[in-house]
Backbone and ligand atoms as CSV (ligand in chain L), in Angstrom:
chain,resi,resn,atom,element,x,y,z
A,1,MET,N,N,-13.989,-8.559,-6.166
A,1,MET,CA,C,-12.634,-8.046,-6.275
A,1,MET,C,C,-11.630,-9.189,-6.188
A,2,ARG,N,N,-10.589,-9.135,-7.015
A,2,ARG,CA,C,-9.510,-10.104,-6.854
A,2,ARG,C,C,-8.169,-9.370,-6.866
A,3,LEU,N,N,-7.169,-10.013,-6.279
A,3,LEU,CA,C,-5.826,-9.425,-6.243
A,3,LEU,C,C,-4.933,-10.200,-7.189
A,4,GLU,N,N,-4.142,-9.477,-7.979
A,4,GLU,CA,C,-3.182,-10.120,-8.879
A,4,GLU,C,C,-1.814,-9.499,-8.661
A,5,THR,N,N,-0.775,-10.298,-8.809
A,5,THR,CA,C,0.581,-9.766,-8.653
A,5,THR,C,C,0.913,-8.843,-9.825
A,6,MET,N,N,1.484,-7.686,-9.521
A,6,MET,CA,C,1.824,-6.733,-10.582
A,6,MET,C,C,3.017,-7.220,-11.399
A,7,THR,N,N,3.044,-6.791,-12.654
A,7,THR,CA,C,4.161,-7.098,-13.552
A,7,THR,C,C,4.780,-5.765,-13.996
A,8,GLY,N,N,5.773,-5.856,-14.845
A,8,GLY,CA,C,6.415,-4.645,-15.366
A,8,GLY,C,C,5.417,-3.704,-16.023
A,9,ALA,N,N,4.429,-4.269,-16.721
A,9,ALA,CA,C,3.459,-3.436,-17.455
A,9,ALA,C,C,2.605,-2.584,-16.511
A,10,ASP,N,N,2.503,-2.994,-15.252
A,10,ASP,CA,C,1.657,-2.257,-14.310
A,10,ASP,C,C,2.286,-0.951,-13.837
A,11,VAL,N,N,3.488,-0.655,-14.333
A,11,VAL,CA,C,4.076,0.644,-14.011
A,11,VAL,C,C,3.139,1.756,-14.517
A,12,ALA,N,N,2.377,1.463,-15.583
A,12,ALA,CA,C,1.457,2.468,-16.148
A,12,ALA,C,C,0.391,2.869,-15.112
A,13,LEU,N,N,-0.121,1.896,-14.388
A,13,LEU,CA,C,-1.128,2.174,-13.351
A,13,LEU,C,C,-0.500,3.014,-12.239
A,14,ARG,N,N,0.718,2.631,-11.841
A,14,ARG,CA,C,1.395,3.390,-10.779
A,14,ARG,C,C,1.708,4.814,-11.219
A,15,LEU,N,N,2.126,4.971,-12.482
A,15,LEU,CA,C,2.430,6.324,-12.980
A,15,LEU,C,C,1.162,7.183,-12.941
A,16,ARG,N,N,0.042,6.579,-13.338
A,16,ARG,CA,C,-1.216,7.333,-13.355
A,16,ARG,C,C,-1.585,7.777,-11.935
A,17,MET,N,N,-1.460,6.860,-10.978
A,17,MET,CA,C,-1.888,7.183,-9.614
A,17,MET,C,C,-0.896,8.100,-8.902
A,18,GLU,N,N,0.383,7.793,-9.025
A,18,GLU,CA,C,1.378,8.495,-8.210
A,18,GLU,C,C,1.825,9.823,-8.820
A,19,SER,N,N,1.320,10.123,-10.063
A,19,SER,CA,C,1.571,11.447,-10.662
A,19,SER,C,C,0.381,12.366,-10.433
A,20,ASP,N,N,-0.660,11.856,-9.820
A,20,ASP,CA,C,-1.924,12.593,-9.666
A,20,ASP,C,C,-1.904,13.400,-8.357
A,21,PRO,N,N,-1.953,14.735,-8.453
A,21,PRO,CA,C,-1.873,15.560,-7.239
A,21,PRO,C,C,-2.964,15.223,-6.215
A,22,GLN,N,N,-4.173,14.886,-6.725
A,22,GLN,CA,C,-5.282,14.568,-5.820
A,22,GLN,C,C,-4.986,13.273,-5.047
A,23,MET,N,N,-4.515,12.262,-5.770
A,23,MET,CA,C,-4.249,10.977,-5.118
A,23,MET,C,C,-3.052,11.045,-4.171
A,24,MET,N,N,-2.131,11.964,-4.464
A,24,MET,CA,C,-0.899,12.046,-3.665
A,24,MET,C,C,-0.963,13.158,-2.612
A,25,ALA,N,N,-2.156,13.725,-2.425
A,25,ALA,CA,C,-2.288,14.872,-1.513
A,25,ALA,C,C,-1.800,14.555,-0.104
A,26,GLU,N,N,-1.999,13.326,0.352
A,26,GLU,CA,C,-1.602,12.945,1.717
A,26,GLU,C,C,-0.215,12.303,1.740
A,27,LEU,N,N,0.455,12.288,0.580
A,27,LEU,CA,C,1.749,11.599,0.482
A,27,LEU,C,C,2.852,12.536,0.012
A,28,GLY,N,N,2.648,13.826,0.218
A,28,GLY,CA,C,3.695,14.803,-0.111
A,28,GLY,C,C,3.608,15.340,-1.525
A,29,GLY,N,N,2.551,14.968,-2.285
A,29,GLY,CA,C,2.401,15.477,-3.647
A,29,GLY,C,C,2.890,14.470,-4.678
A,30,PRO,N,N,2.660,14.764,-5.972
A,30,PRO,CA,C,3.035,13.836,-7.046
A,30,PRO,C,C,4.510,13.478,-7.006
A,31,ARG,N,N,4.828,12.235,-7.384
A,31,ARG,CA,C,6.232,11.797,-7.422
A,31,ARG,C,C,6.755,11.957,-8.847
A,32,PRO,N,N,8.046,12.227,-8.994
A,32,PRO,CA,C,8.614,12.295,-10.349
A,32,PRO,C,C,8.517,10.922,-11.026
A,33,LYS,N,N,8.348,10.952,-12.368
A,33,LYS,CA,C,8.205,9.734,-13.168
A,33,LYS,C,C,9.328,8.730,-12.867
A,34,GLU,N,N,10.576,9.239,-12.833
A,34,GLU,CA,C,11.731,8.343,-12.635
A,34,GLU,C,C,11.669,7.649,-11.281
A,35,ALA,N,N,11.187,8.368,-10.256
A,35,ALA,CA,C,11.108,7.782,-8.907
A,35,ALA,C,C,10.068,6.658,-8.878
A,36,ILE,N,N,8.970,6.854,-9.607
A,36,ILE,CA,C,7.916,5.830,-9.653
A,36,ILE,C,C,8.441,4.596,-10.396
A,37,GLU,N,N,9.102,4.834,-11.515
A,37,GLU,CA,C,9.645,3.708,-12.300
A,37,GLU,C,C,10.679,2.931,-11.489
A,38,ARG,N,N,11.530,3.672,-10.765
A,38,ARG,CA,C,12.554,3.018,-9.926
A,38,ARG,C,C,11.895,2.198,-8.821
A,39,ALA,N,N,10.889,2.791,-8.181
A,39,ALA,CA,C,10.209,2.111,-7.068
A,39,ALA,C,C,9.510,0.849,-7.570
A,40,HIS,N,N,8.910,0.934,-8.766
A,40,HIS,CA,C,8.199,-0.234,-9.299
A,40,HIS,C,C,9.189,-1.360,-9.623
A,41,ALA,N,N,10.282,-1.000,-10.291
A,41,ALA,CA,C,11.294,-2.015,-10.630
A,41,ALA,C,C,11.847,-2.654,-9.365
A,42,SER,N,N,12.084,-1.841,-8.356
A,42,SER,CA,C,12.626,-2.362,-7.094
A,42,SER,C,C,11.614,-3.287,-6.411
A,43,SER,N,N,10.322,-2.945,-6.477
A,43,SER,CA,C,9.317,-3.802,-5.827
A,43,SER,C,C,9.221,-5.156,-6.539
A,44,LEU,N,N,9.421,-5.162,-7.869
A,44,LEU,CA,C,9.368,-6.441,-8.596
A,44,LEU,C,C,10.579,-7.302,-8.237
A,45,LEU,N,N,11.730,-6.651,-8.045
A,45,LEU,CA,C,12.938,-7.395,-7.634
A,45,LEU,C,C,12.746,-7.984,-6.237
A,46,GLN,N,N,12.207,-7.155,-5.331
A,46,GLN,CA,C,11.951,-7.636,-3.967
A,46,GLN,C,C,10.914,-8.756,-3.972
A,47,ALA,N,N,9.951,-8.657,-4.881
A,47,ALA,CA,C,8.918,-9.709,-4.969
A,47,ALA,C,C,9.554,-11.021,-5.407
A,48,ALA,N,N,10.490,-10.924,-6.347
A,48,ALA,CA,C,11.164,-12.135,-6.836
A,48,ALA,C,C,11.951,-12.789,-5.706
A,49,ALA,N,N,12.418,-11.966,-4.751
A,49,ALA,CA,C,13.170,-12.488,-3.602
A,49,ALA,C,C,12.224,-12.880,-2.463
A,50,GLY,N,N,10.923,-12.737,-2.694
A,50,GLY,CA,C,9.925,-13.140,-1.691
A,50,GLY,C,C,9.753,-12.152,-0.554
A,51,GLU,N,N,10.230,-10.911,-0.738
A,51,GLU,CA,C,10.174,-9.930,0.354
A,51,GLU,C,C,9.130,-8.850,0.158
A,52,CYS,N,N,8.352,-8.969,-0.906
A,52,CYS,CA,C,7.416,-7.896,-1.219
A,52,CYS,C,C,6.208,-8.506,-1.934
A,53,TRP,N,N,5.025,-7.986,-1.644
A,53,TRP,CA,C,3.823,-8.412,-2.380
A,53,TRP,C,C,3.273,-7.184,-3.108
A,54,PRO,N,N,3.665,-6.961,-4.373
A,54,PRO,CA,C,3.106,-5.834,-5.132
A,54,PRO,C,C,1.842,-6.295,-5.862
A,55,LEU,N,N,0.679,-5.982,-5.315
A,55,LEU,CA,C,-0.577,-6.517,-5.854
A,55,LEU,C,C,-1.422,-5.414,-6.458
A,56,LYS,N,N,-2.245,-5.813,-7.447
A,56,LYS,CA,C,-3.189,-4.851,-8.024
A,56,LYS,C,C,-4.606,-5.341,-7.751
A,57,ILE,N,N,-5.526,-4.384,-7.690
A,57,ILE,CA,C,-6.920,-4.683,-7.355
A,57,ILE,C,C,-7.751,-4.656,-8.635
A,58,VAL,N,N,-8.406,-5.790,-8.934
A,58,VAL,CA,C,-9.246,-5.880,-10.130
A,58,VAL,C,C,-10.689,-6.130,-9.665
A,59,PRO,N,N,-11.608,-5.196,-9.970
A,59,PRO,CA,C,-12.994,-5.382,-9.521
A,59,PRO,C,C,-13.640,-6.613,-10.170
A,60,ASP,N,N,-14.676,-7.164,-9.536
A,60,ASP,CA,C,-15.398,-8.308,-10.093
A,60,ASP,C,C,-15.861,-7.991,-11.511
A,61,GLY,N,N,-15.655,-8.919,-12.412
A,61,GLY,CA,C,-16.130,-8.773,-13.792
A,61,GLY,C,C,-15.272,-7.863,-14.644
A,62,ALA,N,N,-14.194,-7.316,-14.082
A,62,ALA,CA,C,-13.343,-6.401,-14.856
A,62,ALA,C,C,-12.044,-7.092,-15.253
A,63,VAL,N,N,-11.346,-6.485,-16.192
A,63,VAL,CA,C,-10.056,-7.001,-16.637
A,63,VAL,C,C,-8.948,-6.072,-16.125
A,64,ASP,N,N,-9.242,-4.770,-16.162
A,64,ASP,CA,C,-8.217,-3.793,-15.783
A,64,ASP,C,C,-8.215,-3.518,-14.282
A,65,ALA,N,N,-7.014,-3.324,-13.760
A,65,ALA,CA,C,-6.861,-3.007,-12.341
A,65,ALA,C,C,-7.251,-1.552,-12.087
A,66,VAL,N,N,-7.777,-1.286,-10.895
A,66,VAL,CA,C,-8.185,0.082,-10.538
A,66,VAL,C,C,-7.478,0.564,-9.276
A,67,GLY,N,N,-6.524,-0.232,-8.813
A,67,GLY,CA,C,-5.805,0.190,-7.617
A,67,GLY,C,C,-4.731,-0.813,-7.257
A,68,THR,N,N,-4.024,-0.502,-6.185
A,68,THR,CA,C,-2.933,-1.376,-5.740
A,68,THR,C,C,-2.971,-1.528,-4.228
A,69,VAL,N,N,-2.437,-2.649,-3.766
A,69,VAL,CA,C,-2.149,-2.820,-2.347
A,69,VAL,C,C,-0.827,-3.580,-2.305
A,70,ALA,N,N,0.096,-3.078,-1.515
A,70,ALA,CA,C,1.424,-3.695,-1.514
A,70,ALA,C,C,1.961,-3.841,-0.099
A,71,VAL,N,N,2.728,-4.902,0.087
A,71,VAL,CA,C,3.458,-5.111,1.339
A,71,VAL,C,C,4.935,-5.120,0.980
A,72,TRP,N,N,5.743,-4.387,1.729
A,72,TRP,CA,C,7.182,-4.364,1.468
A,72,TRP,C,C,7.931,-4.270,2.795
A,73,LYS,N,N,9.226,-4.642,2.712
A,73,LYS,CA,C,10.070,-4.617,3.896
A,73,LYS,C,C,10.602,-3.200,4.082
A,74,ARG,N,N,10.467,-2.667,5.264
A,74,ARG,CA,C,10.952,-1.296,5.517
A,74,ARG,C,C,12.468,-1.283,5.482
A,75,SER,N,N,13.017,-0.446,4.616
A,75,SER,CA,C,14.473,-0.449,4.441
A,75,SER,C,C,15.180,0.242,5.597
A,76,ASP,N,N,14.475,1.135,6.316
A,76,ASP,CA,C,15.126,1.884,7.405
A,76,ASP,C,C,15.042,1.139,8.736
A,77,ASP,N,N,14.559,-0.102,8.686
A,77,ASP,CA,C,14.446,-0.854,9.933
A,77,ASP,C,C,15.427,-2.026,9.911
A,78,PRO,N,N,16.261,-2.132,10.934
A,78,PRO,CA,C,17.258,-3.194,10.945
A,78,PRO,C,C,16.619,-4.578,11.125
A,79,GLY,N,N,15.423,-4.616,11.675
A,79,GLY,CA,C,14.753,-5.900,11.901
A,79,GLY,C,C,13.883,-6.267,10.715
A,80,GLU,N,N,12.952,-7.144,10.930
A,80,GLU,CA,C,12.029,-7.582,9.879
A,80,GLU,C,C,10.714,-6.847,10.094
A,81,MET,N,N,10.590,-5.653,9.516
A,81,MET,CA,C,9.365,-4.890,9.715
A,81,MET,C,C,8.710,-4.656,8.357
A,82,TYR,N,N,7.471,-5.057,8.224
A,82,TYR,CA,C,6.795,-4.972,6.927
A,82,TYR,C,C,5.695,-3.920,6.954
A,83,GLU,N,N,5.666,-3.140,5.871
A,83,GLU,CA,C,4.697,-2.051,5.754
A,83,GLU,C,C,3.683,-2.389,4.665
A,84,ILE,N,N,2.468,-1.908,4.825
A,84,ILE,CA,C,1.439,-2.095,3.801
A,84,ILE,C,C,0.921,-0.713,3.370
A,85,GLY,N,N,0.652,-0.581,2.073
A,85,GLY,CA,C,0.115,0.677,1.556
A,85,GLY,C,C,-0.905,0.387,0.461
A,86,TRP,N,N,-1.728,1.383,0.130
A,86,TRP,CA,C,-2.836,1.137,-0.803
A,86,TRP,C,C,-3.203,2.394,-1.582
A,87,MET,N,N,-3.817,2.178,-2.734
A,87,MET,CA,C,-4.308,3.276,-3.581
A,87,MET,C,C,-5.424,2.756,-4.463
A,88,VAL,N,N,-6.466,3.563,-4.641
A,88,VAL,CA,C,-7.562,3.206,-5.553
A,88,VAL,C,C,-7.867,4.444,-6.393
A,89,LEU,N,N,-8.032,4.259,-7.693
A,89,LEU,CA,C,-8.324,5.390,-8.589
A,89,LEU,C,C,-9.584,6.123,-8.114
A,90,PRO,N,N,-9.588,7.469,-8.214
A,90,PRO,CA,C,-10.694,8.263,-7.652
A,90,PRO,C,C,-12.088,7.776,-8.060
A,91,GLU,N,N,-12.248,7.396,-9.340
A,91,GLU,CA,C,-13.604,7.014,-9.806
A,91,GLU,C,C,-14.062,5.672,-9.235
A,92,TYR,N,N,-13.175,4.938,-8.567
A,92,TYR,CA,C,-13.552,3.644,-7.961
A,92,TYR,C,C,-13.513,3.697,-6.432
A,93,GLN,N,N,-13.258,4.882,-5.888
A,93,GLN,CA,C,-13.190,4.994,-4.425
A,93,GLN,C,C,-14.596,4.954,-3.812
A,94,GLY,N,N,-14.654,4.641,-2.531
A,94,GLY,CA,C,-15.927,4.653,-1.806
A,94,GLY,C,C,-16.795,3.438,-2.061
A,95,ARG,N,N,-16.213,2.385,-2.672
A,95,ARG,CA,C,-16.988,1.163,-2.948
A,95,ARG,C,C,-16.516,0.009,-2.067
A,96,GLY,N,N,-15.633,0.289,-1.152
A,96,GLY,CA,C,-15.139,-0.764,-0.259
A,96,GLY,C,C,-14.004,-1.596,-0.831
A,97,LEU,N,N,-13.480,-1.195,-2.009
A,97,LEU,CA,C,-12.441,-2.018,-2.657
A,97,LEU,C,C,-11.157,-2.086,-1.833
A,98,ALA,N,N,-10.700,-0.948,-1.310
A,98,ALA,CA,C,-9.444,-0.952,-0.551
A,98,ALA,C,C,-9.603,-1.782,0.727
A,99,THR,N,N,-10.732,-1.652,1.392
A,99,THR,CA,C,-10.949,-2.422,2.630
A,99,THR,C,C,-10.931,-3.919,2.330
A,100,GLN,N,N,-11.628,-4.322,1.282
A,100,GLN,CA,C,-11.642,-5.758,0.912
A,100,GLN,C,C,-10.231,-6.236,0.585
A,101,ALA,N,N,-9.501,-5.410,-0.177
A,101,ALA,CA,C,-8.144,-5.802,-0.603
A,101,ALA,C,C,-7.224,-5.972,0.604
A,102,VAL,N,N,-7.299,-5.041,1.543
A,102,VAL,CA,C,-6.409,-5.112,2.721
A,102,VAL,C,C,-6.781,-6.317,3.585
A,103,ARG,N,N,-8.078,-6.563,3.742
A,103,ARG,CA,C,-8.498,-7.743,4.518
A,103,ARG,C,C,-7.982,-9.021,3.866
A,104,GLU,N,N,-8.052,-9.061,2.528
A,104,GLU,CA,C,-7.603,-10.264,1.827
A,104,GLU,C,C,-6.089,-10.479,1.980
A,105,VAL,N,N,-5.327,-9.392,1.918
A,105,VAL,CA,C,-3.875,-9.500,2.107
A,105,VAL,C,C,-3.572,-10.036,3.518
A,106,CYS,N,N,-4.273,-9.499,4.513
A,106,CYS,CA,C,-4.043,-9.953,5.901
A,106,CYS,C,C,-4.419,-11.434,6.041
A,107,ASP,N,N,-5.532,-11.843,5.441
A,107,ASP,CA,C,-5.952,-13.260,5.518
A,107,ASP,C,C,-4.893,-14.155,4.876
A,108,ARG,N,N,-4.408,-13.710,3.706
A,108,ARG,CA,C,-3.404,-14.519,3.001
A,108,ARG,C,C,-2.103,-14.605,3.808
A,109,ALA,N,N,-1.697,-13.491,4.394
A,109,ALA,CA,C,-0.471,-13.482,5.203
A,109,ALA,C,C,-0.627,-14.409,6.414
A,110,ARG,N,N,-1.820,-14.419,7.014
A,110,ARG,CA,C,-2.063,-15.331,8.157
A,110,ARG,C,C,-1.978,-16.784,7.701
A,111,ARG,N,N,-2.637,-17.086,6.574
A,111,ARG,CA,C,-2.635,-18.466,6.053
A,111,ARG,C,C,-1.223,-18.922,5.745
A,112,GLU,N,N,-0.431,-18.034,5.138
A,112,GLU,CA,C,0.928,-18.404,4.709
A,112,GLU,C,C,1.970,-18.134,5.787
A,113,ARG,N,N,1.499,-17.679,6.957
A,113,ARG,CA,C,2.399,-17.372,8.097
A,113,ARG,C,C,3.524,-16.448,7.675
A,114,ARG,N,N,3.174,-15.351,7.006
A,114,ARG,CA,C,4.159,-14.378,6.534
A,114,ARG,C,C,4.088,-13.082,7.352
A,115,PHE,N,N,5.186,-12.399,7.463
A,115,PHE,CA,C,5.324,-11.027,7.974
A,115,PHE,C,C,5.183,-10.875,9.499
A,116,GLY,N,N,4.483,-11.757,10.167
A,116,GLY,CA,C,4.339,-11.639,11.634
A,116,GLY,C,C,3.367,-10.536,12.023
A,117,ALA,N,N,3.634,-9.334,11.518
A,117,ALA,CA,C,2.744,-8.186,11.748
A,117,ALA,C,C,2.900,-7.248,10.559
A,118,LEU,N,N,1.882,-6.430,10.315
A,118,LEU,CA,C,1.983,-5.412,9.262
A,118,LEU,C,C,1.812,-4.036,9.897
A,119,HIS,N,N,2.534,-3.054,9.333
A,119,HIS,CA,C,2.475,-1.679,9.837
A,119,HIS,C,C,1.961,-0.763,8.720
A,120,ALA,N,N,1.133,0.207,9.075
A,120,ALA,CA,C,0.643,1.186,8.093
A,120,ALA,C,C,0.842,2.584,8.671
A,121,TYR,N,N,1.149,3.555,7.769
A,121,TYR,CA,C,1.470,4.910,8.216
A,121,TYR,C,C,0.686,5.962,7.423
A,122,PRO,N,N,-0.632,5.980,7.510
A,122,PRO,CA,C,-1.379,7.039,6.809
A,122,PRO,C,C,-1.185,8.386,7.508
A,123,GLY,N,N,-1.182,9.460,6.707
A,123,GLY,CA,C,-1.110,10.802,7.291
A,123,GLY,C,C,-2.252,10.982,8.294
A,124,VAL,N,N,-2.013,11.779,9.332
A,124,VAL,CA,C,-3.044,11.917,10.379
A,124,VAL,C,C,-4.357,12.482,9.812
A,125,THR,N,N,-4.280,13.242,8.705
A,125,THR,CA,C,-5.502,13.818,8.130
A,125,THR,C,C,-6.069,12.960,6.985
A,126,ASN,N,N,-5.482,11.782,6.745
A,126,ASN,CA,C,-5.945,10.900,5.658
A,126,ASN,C,C,-7.127,10.074,6.168
A,127,ALA,N,N,-8.314,10.710,6.180
A,127,ALA,CA,C,-9.499,10.093,6.800
A,127,ALA,C,C,-9.843,8.716,6.222
A,128,PRO,N,N,-9.898,8.544,4.874
A,128,PRO,CA,C,-10.257,7.216,4.347
A,128,PRO,C,C,-9.274,6.134,4.774
A,129,SER,N,N,-7.969,6.451,4.759
A,129,SER,CA,C,-6.963,5.438,5.107
A,129,SER,C,C,-7.005,5.095,6.591
A,130,ASN,N,N,-7.217,6.102,7.426
A,130,ASN,CA,C,-7.291,5.813,8.866
A,130,ASN,C,C,-8.542,4.989,9.178
A,131,ARG,N,N,-9.641,5.311,8.505
A,131,ARG,CA,C,-10.880,4.536,8.686
A,131,ARG,C,C,-10.663,3.098,8.205
A,132,LEU,N,N,-9.976,2.976,7.077
A,132,LEU,CA,C,-9.681,1.647,6.508
A,132,LEU,C,C,-8.897,0.800,7.520
A,133,CYS,N,N,-7.889,1.392,8.137
A,133,CYS,CA,C,-7.077,0.661,9.136
A,133,CYS,C,C,-7.967,0.153,10.260
A,134,GLU,N,N,-8.841,1.044,10.714
A,134,GLU,CA,C,-9.744,0.689,11.812
A,134,GLU,C,C,-10.643,-0.478,11.397
A,135,LYS,N,N,-11.232,-0.370,10.183
A,135,LYS,CA,C,-12.156,-1.407,9.709
A,135,LYS,C,C,-11.462,-2.747,9.480
A,136,ALA,N,N,-10.195,-2.704,9.059
A,136,ALA,CA,C,-9.476,-3.945,8.744
A,136,ALA,C,C,-8.867,-4.592,9.994
A,137,GLY,N,N,-9.068,-3.952,11.153
A,137,GLY,CA,C,-8.637,-4.585,12.403
A,137,GLY,C,C,-7.256,-4.192,12.891
A,138,PHE,N,N,-6.689,-3.089,12.339
A,138,PHE,CA,C,-5.398,-2.606,12.827
A,138,PHE,C,C,-5.608,-1.888,14.171
A,139,THR,N,N,-4.538,-1.827,14.964
A,139,THR,CA,C,-4.561,-1.104,16.240
A,139,THR,C,C,-3.687,0.134,16.107
A,140,LEU,N,N,-4.187,1.264,16.601
A,140,LEU,CA,C,-3.411,2.510,16.537
A,140,LEU,C,C,-2.310,2.477,17.595
A,141,VAL,N,N,-1.063,2.622,17.113
A,141,VAL,CA,C,0.087,2.560,18.024
A,141,VAL,C,C,0.417,3.961,18.543
A,142,GLY,N,N,0.322,4.960,17.648
A,142,GLY,CA,C,0.655,6.336,18.033
A,142,GLY,C,C,0.918,7.163,16.798
A,143,GLN,N,N,1.567,8.318,16.979
A,143,GLN,CA,C,1.879,9.181,15.839
A,143,GLN,C,C,3.388,9.246,15.641
A,144,VAL,N,N,3.803,9.302,14.366
A,144,VAL,CA,C,5.235,9.337,14.046
A,144,VAL,C,C,5.474,10.248,12.842
A,145,GLU,N,N,6.715,10.706,12.708
A,145,GLU,CA,C,7.125,11.449,11.512
A,145,GLU,C,C,7.725,10.429,10.548
A,146,VAL,N,N,7.251,10.437,9.299
A,146,VAL,CA,C,7.734,9.471,8.310
A,146,VAL,C,C,8.311,10.232,7.120
A,147,GLU,N,N,9.464,9.763,6.633
A,147,GLU,CA,C,10.116,10.367,5.468
A,147,GLU,C,C,9.606,9.646,4.225
A,148,PHE,N,N,9.050,10.377,3.257
A,148,PHE,CA,C,8.605,9.727,2.021
A,148,PHE,C,C,8.870,10.657,0.845
A,149,GLY,N,N,9.667,10.181,-0.091
A,149,GLY,CA,C,9.956,10.959,-1.306
A,149,GLY,C,C,10.494,12.348,-1.004
A,150,GLY,N,N,11.318,12.451,0.041
A,150,GLY,CA,C,11.904,13.746,0.375
A,150,GLY,C,C,10.985,14.638,1.198
A,151,HIS,N,N,9.829,14.115,1.610
A,151,HIS,CA,C,8.898,14.893,2.434
A,151,HIS,C,C,8.802,14.272,3.824
A,152,ARG,N,N,8.605,15.125,4.807
A,152,ARG,CA,C,8.403,14.646,6.169
A,152,ARG,C,C,6.907,14.690,6.447
A,153,LEU,N,N,6.325,13.513,6.690
A,153,LEU,CA,C,4.871,13.422,6.849
A,153,LEU,C,C,4.520,13.084,8.296
A,154,HIS,N,N,3.489,13.757,8.791
A,154,HIS,CA,C,3.019,13.478,10.158
A,154,HIS,C,C,1.946,12.390,10.055
A,155,CYS,N,N,2.282,11.213,10.554
A,155,CYS,CA,C,1.445,10.027,10.277
A,155,CYS,C,C,0.956,9.332,11.544
A,156,ASN,N,N,-0.135,8.606,11.394
A,156,ASN,CA,C,-0.541,7.648,12.418
A,156,ASN,C,C,0.187,6.347,12.137
A,157,HIS,N,N,0.591,5.664,13.193
A,157,HIS,CA,C,1.212,4.342,13.056
A,157,HIS,C,C,0.173,3.311,13.495
A,158,TRP,N,N,-0.243,2.468,12.540
A,158,TRP,CA,C,-1.202,1.384,12.813
A,158,TRP,C,C,-0.477,0.050,12.654
A,159,ARG,N,N,-0.908,-0.939,13.415
A,159,ARG,CA,C,-0.245,-2.249,13.380
A,159,ARG,C,C,-1.302,-3.342,13.487
A,160,ILE,N,N,-1.082,-4.423,12.730
A,160,ILE,CA,C,-1.956,-5.597,12.882
A,160,ILE,C,C,-1.074,-6.829,13.085
A,161,GLU,N,N,-1.418,-7.584,14.105
A,161,GLU,CA,C,-0.689,-8.811,14.425
A,161,GLU,C,C,-1.276,-9.933,13.565
A,162,LEU,N,N,-0.407,-10.721,12.945
A,162,LEU,CA,C,-0.913,-11.756,12.029
A,162,LEU,C,C,-0.597,-13.172,12.496
A,163,SER,N,N,0.284,-13.290,13.472
A,163,SER,CA,C,0.687,-14.648,13.863
A,163,SER,C,C,-0.193,-15.165,15.001
L,1,COA,C1,C,-7.293,5.419,0.879
L,1,COA,C2,C,-8.010,4.851,-0.316
L,1,COA,C3,C,-7.167,3.726,-0.929
L,1,COA,C4,C,-9.358,4.273,0.109
L,1,COA,O1,O,-9.910,3.565,-0.998
L,1,COA,P1,P,-11.460,3.156,-1.085
L,1,COA,O2,O,-11.561,1.966,-1.977
L,1,COA,O3,O,-12.253,4.344,-1.425
L,1,COA,O4,O,-11.747,2.723,0.426
L,1,COA,P2,P,-13.076,2.057,0.979
L,1,COA,O5,O,-14.195,2.244,0.001
L,1,COA,O6,O,-12.726,0.676,1.394
L,1,COA,O7,O,-13.421,3.006,2.225
L,1,COA,C5,C,-12.699,3.042,3.405
L,1,COA,C6,C,-13.448,3.864,4.441
L,1,COA,O8,O,-13.063,5.238,4.319
L,1,COA,C7,C,-14.214,6.030,4.391
L,1,COA,N1,N,-13.985,7.309,3.741
L,1,COA,C8,C,-13.853,7.564,2.429
L,1,COA,N2,N,-13.637,8.883,2.224
L,1,COA,C9,C,-13.659,9.452,3.469
L,1,COA,C10,C,-13.508,10.783,3.941
L,1,COA,N3,N,-13.236,11.804,3.102
L,1,COA,N4,N,-13.609,11.014,5.263
L,1,COA,C11,C,-13.837,9.998,6.129
L,1,COA,N5,N,-13.967,8.701,5.743
L,1,COA,C12,C,-13.877,8.463,4.425
L,1,COA,C13,C,-15.239,5.204,3.692
L,1,COA,O9,O,-16.539,5.705,3.915
L,1,COA,C14,C,-14.965,3.844,4.320
L,1,COA,O10,O,-15.491,3.755,5.631
L,1,COA,P3,P,-17.007,3.245,5.938
L,1,COA,O11,O,-17.114,1.877,5.342
L,1,COA,O12,O,-17.076,3.262,7.411
L,1,COA,O13,O,-17.936,4.191,5.271
L,1,COA,C15,C,-8.258,5.955,-1.396
L,1,COA,O14,O,-8.939,7.018,-0.777
L,1,COA,C16,C,-6.975,6.479,-2.032
L,1,COA,O15,O,-6.455,5.887,-2.973
L,1,COA,N6,N,-6.450,7.613,-1.545
L,1,COA,C17,C,-5.271,8.223,-2.126
L,1,COA,C18,C,-4.008,7.434,-1.874
L,1,COA,C19,C,-3.665,7.332,-0.397
L,1,COA,O16,O,-3.761,8.301,0.362
L,1,COA,N7,N,-3.229,6.128,-0.010
L,1,COA,C20,C,-2.919,5.815,1.368
L,1,COA,C21,C,-1.501,5.920,1.701
L,1,COA,S1,S,-1.259,5.359,3.391
C-alpha cells in the first residue's frame, strides 16, 4: 500500500464513497454531491496552506486508489487540534489497508514533527473504526457528541500523541 496526495480529480473517489449509504451508515448517511465537492475543494486549499493532508490509499501493484485517509484542522476548535478520518471501498475492506494507512500517517507525522497529536471520532457502533484506532495505538479519551453534515453523532473520542 502507498499513500498519495489527492488532487482535484480525486473528487470522483470521494463522490463514490460519500454518496454510498452503506459507507456513510456511521456518518449520518450519504452527503449531498455539492457538500462533497465543497469539502474536497476546501481540503485541497487547506493542503496548499500546509494545514491538511488529503491522502488516497493505493494498494500494492495498483494504479487506482481504493480509499482515503485525511488529517485536517478542526474548525470548531480555537486551538491547534487535528482530526484524522478514513474510508476504504467495500470490496477492499478487511485487508488491513486502513490500519496500514493510518499507521503510515502517524509515522510520517512523527518524522516531520507535525500535529502534536491526532484525534479520531468514530461512531460508538463503528466497530471497524474503533478496532482500527485500538490497533494503530490511539487511546480512548471518552464519548462525545459530534456534529457532522447536519447530523449529531454519538462518537468515541480517540487520541494519539505524536511528539
Ligand atoms: C473503517 C474502515 C475504513 C476500515 O477499513 P479496512 O481497510 O477494512 O480496515 P482494516 O482491514 O485495517 O481492519 C480494521 C479492523 O477492523 C476489524 N473489523 C472489520 N469489520 C469489523 C466488524 N464489522 N466488527 C468488528 N471489527 C471489524 C478488522 O477485522 C480489523 O481488526 P483485526 O485486524 O483485529 O481483525 C472501513 O470499514 C470503512 O470505510 N467504513 C466506512 C467509512 C467509515 O465509517 N469511516 C470511518 C469514519 S470515523
